[in-house]
C-alpha positions in Angstrom: -87.4 -91.8 179.1 -85.0 -93.9 177.1 -82.2 -95.6 178.8 -79.3 -96.7 176.6 -77.4 -99.7 177.7 -73.7 -98.8 178.3 -70.9 -101.1 177.4 -69.4 -102.5 180.6 -65.9 -103.4 181.2 -66.9 -107.0 181.6 -68.1 -107.2 177.9 -65.0 -105.5 176.7 -62.7 -107.9 178.5 -64.5 -111.1 177.6 -65.5 -110.6 174.0 -62.4 -111.7 172.2 -61.3 -110.4 168.8 -59.9 -112.9 166.3 -56.3 -113.5 166.6 -54.1 -112.3 163.7 -51.8 -115.3 164.0 -54.6 -117.6 163.0 -55.0 -115.7 159.7 -51.3 -116.1 159.1 -51.5 -119.9 159.7 -54.4 -120.1 157.3 -52.5 -118.2 154.6 -49.4 -120.5 155.2 -51.6 -123.6 154.9 -53.4 -122.4 151.7 -50.0 -121.5 150.2 -48.6 -124.9 151.1 -51.6 -126.7 149.5 -51.2 -124.6 146.4 -47.4 -125.3 146.3 -48.1 -129.1 146.8 -50.6 -129.2 143.9 -48.2 -127.2 141.7 -45.4 -129.7 142.6 -47.5 -132.7 141.8 -48.6 -131.2 138.5 -45.0 -130.6 137.4 -43.4 -133.8 138.7 -46.4 -136.1 138.2 -46.9 -139.3 140.3 -44.7 -142.0 138.9 -44.6 -143.8 142.3 -46.7 -143.6 145.4 -43.7 -142.1 147.2 -44.3 -138.9 145.4 -47.5 -138.3 147.4 -45.6 -137.7 150.6 -46.8 -134.5 152.4 -43.3 -133.0 153.0 -42.0 -131.2 149.9 -39.3 -128.5 149.9 -40.7 -126.6 147.0 -44.2 -126.5 148.5 -42.7 -125.0 151.7 -40.9 -122.4 149.7 -44.0 -121.5 147.8 -46.0 -121.2 151.0 -43.4 -118.8 152.4 -43.5 -116.8 149.2 -47.3 -116.5 149.3 -47.2 -115.6 153.0 -44.7 -112.8 152.3 -46.7 -111.5 149.4 -50.0 -111.5 151.3 -48.6 -109.7 154.4 -50.2 -106.3 154.5 -47.9 -103.5 155.7 -49.0 -101.7 158.8 -47.8 -98.3 157.7 -48.3 -97.3 154.1 -45.2 -95.1 154.1 -42.4 -97.6 154.6 -38.8 -96.8 153.9 -36.8 -98.8 151.3 -34.8 -100.4 154.0 -37.9 -101.8 155.8 -39.3 -103.2 152.6 -36.0 -104.9 151.7 -35.7 -106.2 155.3 -39.1 -107.9 155.0 -37.9 -109.7 151.9 -34.6 -110.7 153.5 -36.4 -112.1 156.5 -38.5 -114.4 154.4 -35.5 -115.4 152.3 -33.5 -116.3 155.4 -36.5 -118.4 156.7 -36.8 -120.3 153.5 -33.0 -120.8 153.3 -32.9 -122.2 156.9 -35.8 -124.4 156.2 -34.2 -125.7 153.1 -30.9 -126.5 155.0 -32.8 -128.3 157.8 -34.7 -130.4 155.4 -31.6 -131.3 153.4 -29.7 -132.3 156.6 -32.7 -134.4 157.7 -32.9 -136.1 154.3 -29.1 -136.9 154.4 -29.5 -138.5 157.8 -32.5 -140.5 156.5 -30.4 -141.6 153.5 -27.4 -142.5 155.6 -29.5 -144.9 157.7 -31.4 -146.4 154.7 -34.7 -145.2 155.9 -35.4 -143.7 152.5 -33.8 -144.7 149.3 -34.8 -141.9 146.9 -34.5 -138.2 147.7 -36.4 -136.9 144.6 -40.0 -137.1 146.0 -39.0 -134.8 148.9 -37.5 -132.2 146.6 -40.6 -131.9 144.3 -39.9 -129.5 141.4 -36.3 -129.1 142.5 -35.7 -132.9 142.0 -37.0 -133.0 138.4 -34.7 -134.4 135.8 -36.4 -132.8 132.8 
């Protein structure tokens, strides 16, 4: 007689599957690191202030990589759903850009920072 062990409800309830949000944060972090490296390669490091970890172009590149790596749930999406996904990521990057620019203007007004170009990365190049 062979008795097979049945899966109990306890094991189904307490064995957790990996959370999909963690994967999205990893993709965003990898995209930000790639964008930061690209920004440093283009602008160079003329001063140590260019090594600050907050760069607008790196944020936009991470949002772009996240939107490109998102796998659709249904293979047969309509044109409107595909366009809406692009619009959502565009709105997110635009809002992020506006928030960072407002923050930088406040920092410039109170003389906390004197140069805005390191924060802009590739967008602040004068070439």
